[in-house]
VMD Tcl script that builds the backbone (N, CA, C; Angstrom):
set m [mol new atoms 555]
animate dup $m
set s [atomselect $m all]
$s set {name element resname resid chain x y z} {
  {N N MET 1 A -14.572 130.504 -51.894}
  {CA C MET 1 A -13.115 130.623 -51.874}
  {C C MET 1 A -12.686 131.542 -53.056}
  {N N SER 2 A -11.846 132.489 -52.753}
  {CA C SER 2 A -11.305 133.378 -53.784}
  {C C SER 2 A -10.307 132.653 -54.651}
  {N N LYS 3 A -10.161 133.145 -55.885}
  {CA C LYS 3 A -9.220 132.529 -56.817}
  {C C LYS 3 A -8.286 133.607 -57.372}
  {N N ALA 4 A -7.006 133.194 -57.496}
  {CA C ALA 4 A -5.987 134.113 -58.015}
  {C C ALA 4 A -5.124 133.377 -59.043}
  {N N VAL 5 A -4.614 134.170 -59.998}
  {CA C VAL 5 A -3.618 133.670 -60.940}
  {C C VAL 5 A -2.371 134.520 -60.763}
  {N N VAL 6 A -1.243 133.859 -60.556}
  {CA C VAL 6 A 0.054 134.550 -60.481}
  {C C VAL 6 A 0.829 134.178 -61.737}
  {N N PHE 7 A 1.109 135.172 -62.561}
  {CA C PHE 7 A 1.835 134.914 -63.810}
  {C C PHE 7 A 3.311 134.695 -63.552}
  {N N PHE 8 A 3.871 133.695 -64.204}
  {CA C PHE 8 A 5.299 133.370 -64.143}
  {C C PHE 8 A 5.909 133.583 -65.524}
  {N N ALA 9 A 7.161 134.053 -65.529}
  {CA C ALA 9 A 7.901 134.224 -66.781}
  {C C ALA 9 A 9.384 134.020 -66.521}
  {N N ASP 10 A 10.092 133.559 -67.530}
  {CA C ASP 10 A 11.545 133.465 -67.404}
  {C C ASP 10 A 12.078 134.821 -66.980}
  {N N GLY 11 A 13.003 134.770 -66.014}
  {CA C GLY 11 A 13.608 136.018 -65.517}
  {C C GLY 11 A 12.797 136.708 -64.442}
  {N N MET 12 A 11.770 136.057 -63.917}
  {CA C MET 12 A 10.978 136.671 -62.847}
  {C C MET 12 A 11.783 136.642 -61.531}
  {N N GLU 13 A 11.445 137.540 -60.640}
  {CA C GLU 13 A 11.997 137.537 -59.302}
  {C C GLU 13 A 11.239 136.468 -58.523}
  {N N GLU 14 A 11.862 135.310 -58.353}
  {CA C GLU 14 A 11.159 134.131 -57.810}
  {C C GLU 14 A 10.575 134.377 -56.421}
  {N N CYS 15 A 11.284 135.122 -55.587}
  {CA C CYS 15 A 10.779 135.326 -54.222}
  {C C CYS 15 A 9.519 136.180 -54.226}
  {N N GLU 16 A 9.457 137.187 -55.096}
  {CA C GLU 16 A 8.231 138.006 -55.189}
  {C C GLU 16 A 7.059 137.152 -55.604}
  {N N ALA 17 A 7.265 136.265 -56.568}
  {CA C ALA 17 A 6.195 135.415 -57.043}
  {C C ALA 17 A 5.781 134.377 -56.019}
  {N N LEU 18 A 6.745 133.695 -55.451}
  {CA C LEU 18 A 6.419 132.593 -54.548}
  {C C LEU 18 A 5.932 133.042 -53.179}
  {N N LEU 19 A 6.370 134.210 -52.703}
  {CA C LEU 19 A 5.804 134.748 -51.465}
  {C C LEU 19 A 4.302 134.983 -51.618}
  {N N VAL 20 A 3.907 135.540 -52.765}
  {CA C VAL 20 A 2.496 135.763 -53.005}
  {C C VAL 20 A 1.739 134.443 -53.040}
  {N N VAL 21 A 2.251 133.490 -53.804}
  {CA C VAL 21 A 1.585 132.170 -53.899}
  {C C VAL 21 A 1.460 131.578 -52.490}
  {N N ASP 22 A 2.538 131.541 -51.736}
  {CA C ASP 22 A 2.543 130.925 -50.406}
  {C C ASP 22 A 1.550 131.593 -49.470}
  {N N LEU 23 A 1.609 132.900 -49.346}
  {CA C LEU 23 A 0.762 133.591 -48.357}
  {C C LEU 23 A -0.710 133.572 -48.750}
  {N N LEU 24 A -1.001 133.680 -50.046}
  {CA C LEU 24 A -2.386 133.567 -50.484}
  {C C LEU 24 A -2.946 132.174 -50.170}
  {N N ARG 25 A -2.158 131.137 -50.446}
  {CA C ARG 25 A -2.622 129.767 -50.170}
  {C C ARG 25 A -2.784 129.556 -48.657}
  {N N ARG 26 A -1.892 130.098 -47.856}
  {CA C ARG 26 A -2.052 129.987 -46.394}
  {C C ARG 26 A -3.364 130.604 -45.933}
  {N N GLY 27 A -3.790 131.650 -46.656}
  {CA C GLY 27 A -5.035 132.348 -46.319}
  {C C GLY 27 A -6.291 131.744 -46.937}
  {N N GLY 28 A -6.122 130.614 -47.620}
  {CA C GLY 28 A -7.301 129.936 -48.172}
  {C C GLY 28 A -7.657 130.302 -49.624}
  {N N VAL 29 A -6.804 131.060 -50.279}
  {CA C VAL 29 A -7.078 131.435 -51.674}
  {C C VAL 29 A -6.611 130.300 -52.579}
  {N N GLU 30 A -7.409 129.973 -53.585}
  {CA C GLU 30 A -7.042 128.994 -54.587}
  {C C GLU 30 A -6.162 129.706 -55.605}
  {N N VAL 31 A -4.889 129.368 -55.644}
  {CA C VAL 31 A -3.912 130.037 -56.517}
  {C C VAL 31 A -3.456 129.113 -57.637}
  {N N THR 32 A -3.489 129.648 -58.843}
  {CA C THR 32 A -2.936 128.956 -59.998}
  {C C THR 32 A -1.751 129.747 -60.496}
  {N N THR 33 A -0.606 129.088 -60.649}
  {CA C THR 33 A 0.541 129.763 -61.241}
  {C C THR 33 A 0.492 129.499 -62.746}
  {N N ALA 34 A 0.727 130.546 -63.524}
  {CA C ALA 34 A 0.520 130.449 -64.973}
  {C C ALA 34 A 1.720 130.986 -65.717}
  {N N SER 35 A 2.340 130.139 -66.502}
  {CA C SER 35 A 3.499 130.521 -67.307}
  {C C SER 35 A 3.047 131.265 -68.571}
  {N N VAL 36 A 3.690 132.381 -68.827}
  {CA C VAL 36 A 3.430 133.092 -70.091}
  {C C VAL 36 A 4.416 132.660 -71.171}
  {N N MET 37 A 5.304 131.745 -70.819}
  {CA C MET 37 A 6.282 131.236 -71.770}
  {C C MET 37 A 5.647 130.037 -72.530}
  {N N GLU 38 A 6.404 129.420 -73.416}
  {CA C GLU 38 A 5.874 128.301 -74.186}
  {C C GLU 38 A 5.857 127.013 -73.378}
  {N N ASP 39 A 6.473 127.011 -72.211}
  {CA C ASP 39 A 6.604 125.824 -71.364}
  {C C ASP 39 A 6.217 126.212 -69.941}
  {N N ARG 40 A 5.798 125.236 -69.163}
  {CA C ARG 40 A 5.476 125.449 -67.762}
  {C C ARG 40 A 6.728 125.652 -66.916}
  {N N GLN 41 A 7.858 125.166 -67.394}
  {CA C GLN 41 A 9.138 125.261 -66.665}
  {C C GLN 41 A 9.695 126.678 -66.865}
  {N N ILE 42 A 9.917 127.370 -65.763}
  {CA C ILE 42 A 10.428 128.751 -65.771}
  {C C ILE 42 A 11.820 128.754 -65.157}
  {N N MET 43 A 12.702 129.592 -65.680}
  {CA C MET 43 A 13.986 129.841 -65.064}
  {C C MET 43 A 13.960 131.255 -64.517}
  {N N SER 44 A 14.074 131.367 -63.204}
  {CA C SER 44 A 13.956 132.671 -62.569}
  {C C SER 44 A 15.170 133.559 -62.835}
  {N N SER 45 A 15.113 134.769 -62.379}
  {CA C SER 45 A 16.193 135.721 -62.548}
  {C C SER 45 A 17.465 135.285 -61.850}
  {N N HIS 46 A 17.312 134.450 -60.816}
  {CA C HIS 46 A 18.482 133.945 -60.081}
  {C C HIS 46 A 18.743 132.485 -60.373}
  {N N LYS 47 A 18.305 132.052 -61.536}
  {CA C LYS 47 A 18.579 130.703 -62.060}
  {C C LYS 47 A 17.987 129.593 -61.171}
  {N N VAL 48 A 16.805 129.869 -60.618}
  {CA C VAL 48 A 16.066 128.848 -59.883}
  {C C VAL 48 A 14.960 128.327 -60.792}
  {N N PRO 49 A 14.961 127.033 -61.108}
  {CA C PRO 49 A 13.878 126.507 -61.948}
  {C C PRO 49 A 12.589 126.424 -61.144}
  {N N VAL 50 A 11.490 126.836 -61.764}
  {CA C VAL 50 A 10.173 126.827 -61.111}
  {C C VAL 50 A 9.178 126.249 -62.104}
  {N N LEU 51 A 8.319 125.383 -61.642}
  {CA C LEU 51 A 7.315 124.759 -62.496}
  {C C LEU 51 A 5.953 125.402 -62.238}
  {N N ALA 52 A 5.379 126.010 -63.252}
  {CA C ALA 52 A 4.052 126.624 -63.140}
  {C C ALA 52 A 2.983 125.532 -63.226}
  {N N ASP 53 A 1.814 125.833 -62.683}
  {CA C ASP 53 A 0.677 124.888 -62.714}
  {C C ASP 53 A 0.117 124.707 -64.112}
  {N N ALA 54 A 0.180 125.786 -64.903}
  {CA C ALA 54 A -0.475 125.760 -66.223}
  {C C ALA 54 A 0.168 126.785 -67.160}
  {N N LEU 55 A -0.198 126.727 -68.390}
  {CA C LEU 55 A 0.153 127.777 -69.351}
  {C C LEU 55 A -0.923 128.853 -69.290}
  {N N ALA 56 A -0.520 130.096 -69.289}
  {CA C ALA 56 A -1.448 131.221 -69.103}
  {C C ALA 56 A -2.562 131.218 -70.146}
  {N N GLY 57 A -2.243 130.872 -71.380}
  {CA C GLY 57 A -3.245 130.903 -72.444}
  {C C GLY 57 A -4.281 129.797 -72.359}
  {N N GLU 58 A -4.078 128.845 -71.470}
  {CA C GLU 58 A -5.010 127.717 -71.350}
  {C C GLU 58 A -6.072 127.916 -70.254}
  {N N LEU 59 A -5.957 129.010 -69.502}
  {CA C LEU 59 A -6.814 129.208 -68.346}
  {C C LEU 59 A -8.075 130.004 -68.704}
  {N N ASP 60 A -9.117 129.756 -67.910}
  {CA C ASP 60 A -10.357 130.531 -67.979}
  {C C ASP 60 A -10.307 131.556 -66.840}
  {N N TYR 61 A -10.278 132.817 -67.156}
  {CA C TYR 61 A -10.116 133.876 -66.177}
  {C C TYR 61 A -11.468 134.416 -65.644}
  {N N THR 62 A -12.562 133.882 -66.133}
  {CA C THR 62 A -13.870 134.446 -65.768}
  {C C THR 62 A -14.191 134.289 -64.291}
  {N N GLN 63 A -13.716 133.259 -63.629}
  {CA C GLN 63 A -14.005 133.028 -62.213}
  {C C GLN 63 A -12.839 133.450 -61.310}
  {N N VAL 64 A -11.846 134.082 -61.860}
  {CA C VAL 64 A -10.672 134.526 -61.094}
  {C C VAL 64 A -10.924 135.891 -60.508}
  {N N ASP 65 A -10.479 136.109 -59.267}
  {CA C ASP 65 A -10.703 137.392 -58.572}
  {C C ASP 65 A -9.521 138.328 -58.612}
  {N N LEU 66 A -8.305 137.776 -58.844}
  {CA C LEU 66 A -7.079 138.553 -58.767}
  {C C LEU 66 A -6.055 137.986 -59.739}
  {N N VAL 67 A -5.371 138.899 -60.451}
  {CA C VAL 67 A -4.198 138.521 -61.244}
  {C C VAL 67 A -3.011 139.275 -60.677}
  {N N VAL 68 A -1.843 138.572 -60.637}
  {CA C VAL 68 A -0.656 139.156 -60.025}
  {C C VAL 68 A 0.533 139.048 -60.982}
  {N N TYR 69 A 1.308 140.146 -61.037}
  {CA C TYR 69 A 2.465 140.270 -61.906}
  {C C TYR 69 A 3.708 140.471 -61.068}
  {N N PRO 70 A 4.529 139.424 -60.897}
  {CA C PRO 70 A 5.790 139.596 -60.158}
  {C C PRO 70 A 6.784 140.425 -60.980}
  {N N GLY 71 A 7.772 140.952 -60.309}
  {CA C GLY 71 A 8.799 141.715 -60.993}
  {C C GLY 71 A 9.950 140.865 -61.463}
  {N N GLY 72 A 11.065 141.537 -61.627}
  {CA C GLY 72 A 12.270 140.890 -62.171}
  {C C GLY 72 A 12.440 141.292 -63.613}
  {N N ILE 73 A 13.714 141.334 -64.022}
  {CA C ILE 73 A 14.037 141.638 -65.412}
  {C C ILE 73 A 14.909 140.474 -65.897}
  {N N PRO 74 A 14.570 139.859 -66.982}
  {CA C PRO 74 A 13.577 140.253 -67.981}
  {C C PRO 74 A 12.165 139.714 -67.766}
  {N N GLY 75 A 11.871 139.162 -66.576}
  {CA C GLY 75 A 10.538 138.614 -66.328}
  {C C GLY 75 A 9.413 139.590 -66.613}
  {N N SER 76 A 9.532 140.815 -66.112}
  {CA C SER 76 A 8.469 141.814 -66.363}
  {C C SER 76 A 8.328 142.106 -67.843}
  {N N ASN 77 A 9.451 142.103 -68.556}
  {CA C ASN 77 A 9.367 142.336 -70.008}
  {C C ASN 77 A 8.589 141.208 -70.702}
  {N N HIS 78 A 8.850 139.974 -70.259}
  {CA C HIS 78 A 8.096 138.834 -70.844}
  {C C HIS 78 A 6.609 138.964 -70.529}
  {N N LEU 79 A 6.265 139.388 -69.316}
  {CA C LEU 79 A 4.851 139.565 -68.983}
  {C C LEU 79 A 4.220 140.653 -69.868}
  {N N ALA 80 A 4.961 141.733 -70.099}
  {CA C ALA 80 A 4.451 142.825 -70.934}
  {C C ALA 80 A 4.284 142.403 -72.386}
  {N N GLU 81 A 5.044 141.395 -72.812}
  {CA C GLU 81 A 4.958 140.886 -74.188}
  {C C GLU 81 A 3.873 139.827 -74.344}
  {N N SER 82 A 3.306 139.368 -73.255}
  {CA C SER 82 A 2.310 138.313 -73.281}
  {C C SER 82 A 0.917 138.889 -73.521}
  {N N GLN 83 A 0.300 138.509 -74.613}
  {CA C GLN 83 A -1.041 138.992 -74.916}
  {C C GLN 83 A -2.028 138.528 -73.845}
  {N N THR 84 A -1.870 137.311 -73.366}
  {CA C THR 84 A -2.761 136.798 -72.328}
  {C C THR 84 A -2.640 137.601 -71.039}
  {N N ALA 85 A -1.407 137.847 -70.577}
  {CA C ALA 85 A -1.190 138.571 -69.340}
  {C C ALA 85 A -1.647 140.014 -69.448}
  {N N THR 86 A -1.353 140.673 -70.546}
  {CA C THR 86 A -1.761 142.069 -70.684}
  {C C THR 86 A -3.262 142.219 -70.846}
  {N N GLN 87 A -3.879 141.283 -71.572}
  {CA C GLN 87 A -5.341 141.347 -71.720}
  {C C GLN 87 A -6.018 141.103 -70.373}
  {N N ALA 88 A -5.465 140.219 -69.574}
  {CA C ALA 88 A -6.027 139.974 -68.247}
  {C C ALA 88 A -5.951 141.243 -67.391}
  {N N ALA 89 A -4.835 141.963 -67.439}
  {CA C ALA 89 A -4.719 143.206 -66.690}
  {C C ALA 89 A -5.763 144.223 -67.125}
  {N N ARG 90 A -5.885 144.400 -68.417}
  {CA C ARG 90 A -6.885 145.337 -68.954}
  {C C ARG 90 A -8.297 144.925 -68.518}
  {N N ASP 91 A -8.627 143.647 -68.724}
  {CA C ASP 91 A -9.988 143.175 -68.420}
  {C C ASP 91 A -10.280 143.276 -66.933}
  {N N PHE 92 A -9.351 142.871 -66.061}
  {CA C PHE 92 A -9.592 142.894 -64.644}
  {C C PHE 92 A -9.780 144.328 -64.172}
  {N N ALA 93 A -8.936 145.238 -64.639}
  {CA C ALA 93 A -9.091 146.656 -64.260}
  {C C ALA 93 A -10.439 147.200 -64.717}
  {N N ALA 94 A -10.824 146.894 -65.935}
  {CA C ALA 94 A -12.098 147.390 -66.494}
  {C C ALA 94 A -13.291 146.799 -65.745}
  {N N GLN 95 A -13.171 145.578 -65.301}
  {CA C GLN 95 A -14.277 144.883 -64.605}
  {C C GLN 95 A -14.274 145.133 -63.110}
  {N N GLY 96 A -13.308 145.915 -62.623}
  {CA C GLY 96 A -13.274 146.185 -61.183}
  {C C GLY 96 A -12.816 145.008 -60.374}
  {N N LYS 97 A -11.986 144.154 -60.964}
  {CA C LYS 97 A -11.399 143.031 -60.256}
  {C C LYS 97 A -9.993 143.443 -59.787}
  {N N TYR 98 A -9.417 142.645 -58.923}
  {CA C TYR 98 A -8.109 142.968 -58.347}
  {C C TYR 98 A -6.949 142.681 -59.311}
  {N N VAL 99 A -6.008 143.646 -59.317}
  {CA C VAL 99 A -4.768 143.521 -60.089}
  {C C VAL 99 A -3.630 143.895 -59.139}
  {N N GLY 100 A -2.651 142.993 -59.027}
  {CA C GLY 100 A -1.477 143.234 -58.193}
  {C C GLY 100 A -0.218 143.162 -59.017}
  {N N ALA 101 A 0.734 144.013 -58.718}
  {CA C ALA 101 A 2.030 144.002 -59.408}
  {C C ALA 101 A 3.106 144.528 -58.461}
  {N N VAL 102 A 4.301 143.965 -58.568}
  {CA C VAL 102 A 5.357 144.332 -57.658}
  {C C VAL 102 A 6.669 144.557 -58.418}
  {N N CYS 103 A 7.529 145.405 -57.852}
  {CA C CYS 103 A 8.886 145.670 -58.360}
  {C C CYS 103 A 8.815 146.398 -59.701}
  {N N ALA 104 A 9.376 145.822 -60.761}
  {CA C ALA 104 A 9.357 146.452 -62.062}
  {C C ALA 104 A 7.998 146.336 -62.763}
  {N N ALA 105 A 7.212 145.333 -62.397}
  {CA C ALA 105 A 5.974 145.040 -63.107}
  {C C ALA 105 A 4.932 146.168 -63.143}
  {N N PRO 106 A 4.755 146.960 -62.070}
  {CA C PRO 106 A 3.787 148.069 -62.200}
  {C C PRO 106 A 4.162 149.019 -63.333}
  {N N ALA 107 A 5.447 149.311 -63.495}
  {CA C ALA 107 A 5.892 150.232 -64.521}
  {C C ALA 107 A 6.005 149.587 -65.897}
  {N N VAL 108 A 6.486 148.368 -65.935}
  {CA C VAL 108 A 6.745 147.696 -67.209}
  {C C VAL 108 A 5.492 147.066 -67.811}
  {N N VAL 109 A 4.615 146.519 -66.938}
  {CA C VAL 109 A 3.403 145.852 -67.437}
  {C C VAL 109 A 2.176 146.739 -67.346}
  {N N LEU 110 A 1.870 147.260 -66.168}
  {CA C LEU 110 A 0.585 147.948 -65.972}
  {C C LEU 110 A 0.536 149.364 -66.532}
  {N N ALA 111 A 1.576 150.175 -66.293}
  {CA C ALA 111 A 1.523 151.572 -66.738}
  {C C ALA 111 A 1.312 151.735 -68.241}
  {N N PRO 112 A 2.022 150.978 -69.099}
  {CA C PRO 112 A 1.795 151.136 -70.530}
  {C C PRO 112 A 0.372 150.784 -70.980}
  {N N LEU 113 A -0.331 149.993 -70.179}
  {CA C LEU 113 A -1.711 149.589 -70.511}
  {C C LEU 113 A -2.731 150.624 -70.055}
  {N N GLY 114 A -2.301 151.641 -69.290}
  {CA C GLY 114 A -3.197 152.634 -68.782}
  {C C GLY 114 A -3.919 152.220 -67.500}
  {N N VAL 115 A -3.554 151.060 -66.958}
  {CA C VAL 115 A -4.207 150.528 -65.756}
  {C C VAL 115 A -3.947 151.399 -64.538}
  {N N LEU 116 A -2.818 152.094 -64.521}
  {CA C LEU 116 A -2.456 152.905 -63.361}
  {C C LEU 116 A -2.867 154.376 -63.478}
  {N N GLU 117 A -3.530 154.721 -64.557}
  {CA C GLU 117 A -3.936 156.100 -64.785}
  {C C GLU 117 A -4.730 156.666 -63.618}
  {N N GLY 118 A -4.159 157.683 -62.958}
  {CA C GLY 118 A -4.833 158.345 -61.834}
  {C C GLY 118 A -4.804 157.533 -60.555}
  {N N LYS 119 A -4.147 156.398 -60.536}
  {CA C LYS 119 A -4.090 155.527 -59.361}
  {C C LYS 119 A -2.795 155.720 -58.589}
  {N N GLN 120 A -2.847 155.582 -57.273}
  {CA C GLN 120 A -1.639 155.575 -56.468}
  {C C GLN 120 A -0.902 154.263 -56.741}
  {N N ALA 121 A 0.391 154.369 -56.988}
  {CA C ALA 121 A 1.161 153.160 -57.304}
  {C C ALA 121 A 2.625 153.367 -56.865}
  {N N THR 122 A 3.275 152.245 -56.630}
  {CA C THR 122 A 4.696 152.242 -56.322}
  {C C THR 122 A 5.354 151.189 -57.181}
  {N N SER 123 A 6.678 151.274 -57.251}
  {CA C SER 123 A 7.448 150.280 -57.999}
  {C C SER 123 A 8.884 150.327 -57.520}
  {N N TYR 124 A 9.725 149.499 -58.082}
  {CA C TYR 124 A 11.140 149.521 -57.780}
  {C C TYR 124 A 11.636 150.945 -58.060}
  {N N PRO 125 A 12.468 151.514 -57.187}
  {CA C PRO 125 A 12.860 152.923 -57.327}
  {C C PRO 125 A 13.340 153.333 -58.717}
  {N N SER 126 A 14.127 152.526 -59.367}
  {CA C SER 126 A 14.650 152.923 -60.692}
  {C C SER 126 A 13.572 152.877 -61.778}
  {N N PHE 127 A 12.394 152.358 -61.469}
  {CA C PHE 127 A 11.291 152.320 -62.444}
  {C C PHE 127 A 10.195 153.342 -62.141}
  {N N GLN 128 A 10.323 154.078 -61.038}
  {CA C GLN 128 A 9.300 155.051 -60.654}
  {C C GLN 128 A 8.971 156.050 -61.753}
  {N N ASP 129 A 9.981 156.452 -62.509}
  {CA C ASP 129 A 9.740 157.440 -63.573}
  {C C ASP 129 A 8.949 156.874 -64.722}
  {N N GLN 130 A 8.767 155.547 -64.783}
  {CA C GLN 130 A 8.000 154.894 -65.818}
  {C C GLN 130 A 6.541 154.606 -65.413}
  {N N LEU 131 A 6.158 155.052 -64.241}
  {CA C LEU 131 A 4.781 154.855 -63.774}
  {C C LEU 131 A 3.879 155.916 -64.418}
  {N N THR 132 A 3.847 155.918 -65.708}
  {CA C THR 132 A 3.097 156.896 -66.490}
  {C C THR 132 A 1.616 156.949 -66.091}
  {N N GLY 133 A 1.160 158.128 -65.752}
  {CA C GLY 133 A -0.228 158.359 -65.401}
  {C C GLY 133 A -0.562 158.056 -63.956}
  {N N ALA 134 A 0.337 157.445 -63.234}
  {CA C ALA 134 A 0.064 157.070 -61.837}
  {C C ALA 134 A 0.415 158.230 -60.906}
  {N N VAL 135 A -0.191 158.168 -59.727}
  {CA C VAL 135 A 0.179 159.055 -58.625}
  {C C VAL 135 A 1.262 158.269 -57.892}
  {N N LYS 136 A 2.522 158.655 -58.084}
  {CA C LYS 136 A 3.653 157.868 -57.580}
  {C C LYS 136 A 3.792 157.984 -56.065}
  {N N LYS 137 A 3.915 156.819 -55.439}
  {CA C LYS 137 A 4.056 156.759 -53.987}
  {C C LYS 137 A 5.408 156.153 -53.652}
  {N N ASP 138 A 6.086 156.789 -52.706}
  {CA C ASP 138 A 7.401 156.327 -52.261}
  {C C ASP 138 A 7.183 155.537 -50.973}
  {N N GLN 139 A 6.593 154.349 -51.113}
  {CA C GLN 139 A 6.267 153.522 -49.971}
  {C C GLN 139 A 6.298 152.037 -50.385}
  {N N PRO 140 A 6.367 151.122 -49.425}
  {CA C PRO 140 A 6.482 149.699 -49.755}
  {C C PRO 140 A 5.300 149.149 -50.557}
  {N N VAL 141 A 4.079 149.522 -50.183}
  {CA C VAL 141 A 2.876 149.017 -50.836}
  {C C VAL 141 A 1.925 150.184 -51.045}
  {N N ALA 142 A 1.291 150.223 -52.202}
  {CA C ALA 142 A 0.270 151.228 -52.497}
  {C C ALA 142 A -1.012 150.504 -52.870}
  {N N VAL 143 A -2.088 150.859 -52.197}
  {CA C VAL 143 A -3.390 150.270 -52.480}
  {C C VAL 143 A -4.314 151.391 -52.915}
  {N N ASP 144 A -4.836 151.279 -54.122}
  {CA C ASP 144 A -5.787 152.275 -54.642}
  {C C ASP 144 A -6.949 151.512 -55.262}
  {N N GLY 145 A -8.018 151.390 -54.489}
  {CA C GLY 145 A -9.139 150.590 -54.938}
  {C C GLY 145 A -8.693 149.145 -55.118}
  {N N LYS 146 A -8.843 148.643 -56.316}
  {CA C LYS 146 A -8.504 147.246 -56.561}
  {C C LYS 146 A -7.159 147.071 -57.276}
  {N N ILE 147 A -6.375 148.165 -57.288}
  {CA C ILE 147 A -5.009 148.093 -57.844}
  {C C ILE 147 A -4.057 148.108 -56.651}
  {N N ILE 148 A -3.252 147.064 -56.533}
  {CA C ILE 148 A -2.308 146.922 -55.413}
  {C C ILE 148 A -0.901 146.739 -55.985}
  {N N THR 149 A -0.012 147.642 -55.606}
  {CA C THR 149 A 1.363 147.572 -56.112}
  {C C THR 149 A 2.351 147.534 -54.964}
  {N N GLY 150 A 3.469 146.858 -55.232}
  {CA C GLY 150 A 4.539 146.742 -54.235}
  {C C GLY 150 A 5.839 147.213 -54.806}
  {N N ARG 151 A 6.707 147.706 -53.910}
  {CA C ARG 151 A 7.969 148.331 -54.325}
  {C C ARG 151 A 8.999 147.311 -54.826}
  {N N ALA 152 A 9.223 146.234 -54.092}
  {CA C ALA 152 A 10.308 145.295 -54.465}
  {C C ALA 152 A 10.220 144.066 -53.560}
  {N N LEU 153 A 11.214 143.214 -53.666}
  {CA C LEU 153 A 11.267 142.010 -52.833}
  {C C LEU 153 A 11.161 142.349 -51.355}
  {N N GLY 154 A 11.789 143.409 -50.914}
  {CA C GLY 154 A 11.707 143.803 -49.523}
  {C C GLY 154 A 10.304 144.090 -49.036}
  {N N ALA 155 A 9.409 144.384 -49.960}
  {CA C ALA 155 A 7.991 144.609 -49.635}
  {C C ALA 155 A 7.147 143.382 -49.947}
  {N N GLY 156 A 7.794 142.264 -50.234}
  {CA C GLY 156 A 7.051 141.076 -50.670}
  {C C GLY 156 A 6.020 140.578 -49.690}
  {N N ILE 157 A 6.367 140.513 -48.411}
  {CA C ILE 157 A 5.407 140.020 -47.424}
  {C C ILE 157 A 4.242 141.004 -47.242}
  {N N PRO 158 A 4.473 142.279 -46.992}
  {CA C PRO 158 A 3.330 143.191 -46.850}
  {C C PRO 158 A 2.487 143.280 -48.122}
  {N N PHE 159 A 3.126 143.185 -49.309}
  {CA C PHE 159 A 2.419 143.200 -50.557}
  {C C PHE 159 A 1.470 141.975 -50.628}
  {N N ALA 160 A 1.992 140.795 -50.331}
  {CA C ALA 160 A 1.171 139.583 -50.361}
  {C C ALA 160 A 0.060 139.642 -49.319}
  {N N LEU 161 A 0.347 140.185 -48.165}
  {CA C LEU 161 A -0.686 140.303 -47.107}
  {C C LEU 161 A -1.784 141.273 -47.522}
  {N N GLU 162 A -1.440 142.348 -48.219}
  {CA C GLU 162 A -2.474 143.273 -48.698}
  {C C GLU 162 A -3.338 142.592 -49.776}
  {N N LEU 163 A -2.711 141.775 -50.616}
  {CA C LEU 163 A -3.520 141.025 -51.609}
  {C C LEU 163 A -4.476 140.077 -50.888}
  {N N LEU 164 A -3.964 139.376 -49.886}
  {CA C LEU 164 A -4.789 138.456 -49.093}
  {C C LEU 164 A -5.910 139.201 -48.383}
  {N N ALA 165 A -5.599 140.338 -47.782}
  {CA C ALA 165 A -6.619 141.117 -47.094}
  {C C ALA 165 A -7.726 141.575 -48.064}
  {N N ALA 166 A -7.325 141.929 -49.284}
  {CA C ALA 166 A -8.301 142.345 -50.285}
  {C C ALA 166 A -9.276 141.201 -50.626}
  {N N LEU 167 A -8.747 140.012 -50.720}
  {CA C LEU 167 A -9.581 138.847 -51.090}
  {C C LEU 167 A -10.336 138.232 -49.950}
  {N N GLU 168 A -9.674 138.063 -48.794}
  {CA C GLU 168 A -10.242 137.267 -47.712}
  {C C GLU 168 A -10.469 138.070 -46.417}
  {N N GLY 169 A -10.147 139.346 -46.439}
  {CA C GLY 169 A -10.387 140.178 -45.266}
  {C C GLY 169 A -9.130 140.369 -44.430}
  {N N ARG 170 A -9.105 141.469 -43.721}
  {CA C ARG 170 A -7.931 141.835 -42.919}
  {C C ARG 170 A -7.684 140.858 -41.784}
  {N N GLU 171 A -8.728 140.299 -41.216}
  {CA C GLU 171 A -8.539 139.345 -40.113}
  {C C GLU 171 A -7.808 138.098 -40.597}
  {N N THR 172 A -8.171 137.603 -41.769}
  {CA C THR 172 A -7.464 136.451 -42.322}
  {C C THR 172 A -5.994 136.802 -42.546}
  {N N ALA 173 A -5.733 137.975 -43.107}
  {CA C ALA 173 A -4.354 138.422 -43.354}
  {C C ALA 173 A -3.603 138.548 -42.031}
  {N N ARG 174 A -4.259 139.060 -41.011}
  {CA C ARG 174 A -3.614 139.182 -39.674}
  {C C ARG 174 A -3.225 137.821 -39.140}
  {N N LYS 175 A -4.117 136.831 -39.291}
  {CA C LYS 175 A -3.839 135.474 -38.792}
  {C C LYS 175 A -2.666 134.868 -39.516}
  {N N VAL 176 A -2.580 135.077 -40.839}
  {CA C VAL 176 A -1.444 134.571 -41.590}
  {C C VAL 176 A -0.177 135.260 -41.168}
  {N N ALA 177 A -0.232 136.571 -40.982}
  {CA C ALA 177 A 0.945 137.330 -40.509}
  {C C ALA 177 A 1.421 136.815 -39.161}
  {N N GLN 178 A 0.474 136.573 -38.262}
  {CA C GLN 178 A 0.844 136.033 -36.956}
  {C C GLN 178 A 1.480 134.662 -37.064}
  {N N ALA 179 A 0.917 133.811 -37.938}
  {CA C ALA 179 A 1.417 132.442 -38.106}
  {C C ALA 179 A 2.851 132.412 -38.619}
  {N N ILE 180 A 3.220 133.422 -39.411}
  {CA C ILE 180 A 4.588 133.472 -39.934}
  {C C ILE 180 A 5.479 134.395 -39.112}
  {N N VAL 181 A 4.944 134.852 -37.973}
  {CA C VAL 181 A 5.653 135.721 -37.040}
  {C C VAL 181 A 6.133 136.998 -37.777}
  {N N TYR 182 A 5.192 137.647 -38.421}
  {CA C TYR 182 A 5.478 138.893 -39.133}
  {C C TYR 182 A 4.623 139.999 -38.541}
  {N N ASP 183 A 5.253 141.077 -38.113}
  {CA C ASP 183 A 4.544 142.218 -37.523}
  {C C ASP 183 A 3.961 143.072 -38.648}
  {N N TRP 184 A 2.659 142.895 -38.886}
  {CA C TRP 184 A 1.987 143.570 -39.989}
  {C C TRP 184 A 0.948 144.537 -39.438}
  {N N GLU 185 A 0.813 145.633 -40.065}
  {CA C GLU 185 A -0.133 146.739 -39.740}
  {C C GLU 185 A 0.435 147.491 -38.618}
}
mol reanalyze $m
mol bondsrecalc $m
mol representation Tube
mol addrep $m
């Protein structure tokens, strides 16, 4: 069974985060939600309280296959300020493990770390100019090797399905898409 960590932060776009958690779990991935804040209780960008499974600094990332960075402001800023979250992005990219980010997070979290250097990537339109070093794509989801980025909440389902396909195969992702009555691919 594949394992993923989805980072949570105050001000995150809750739908981007929870769509990923939901669809990965439907596809059989063991998902841990990890707060980068001092508490497991998160307040989303739309004032929805969300409880993370753990604190990010308490987890062992050695057996994890994918780390995911939801967007939202100031959520993405909090992720970029988290030593645990940024170190995980660097380590996973260097080790050839999967890294996913959506909305503002590709530009705010991954680009400054050099993770997107020479990689195809997308982000929320007003953050595209901050995708330093990336080959900018004007599309809902960009997959370049093990770096998977999504444009925004509107791309939340296809972004999550691409993450699932990367971990569990396209057939598993197709079955989940069919189960939620989503026309994918």
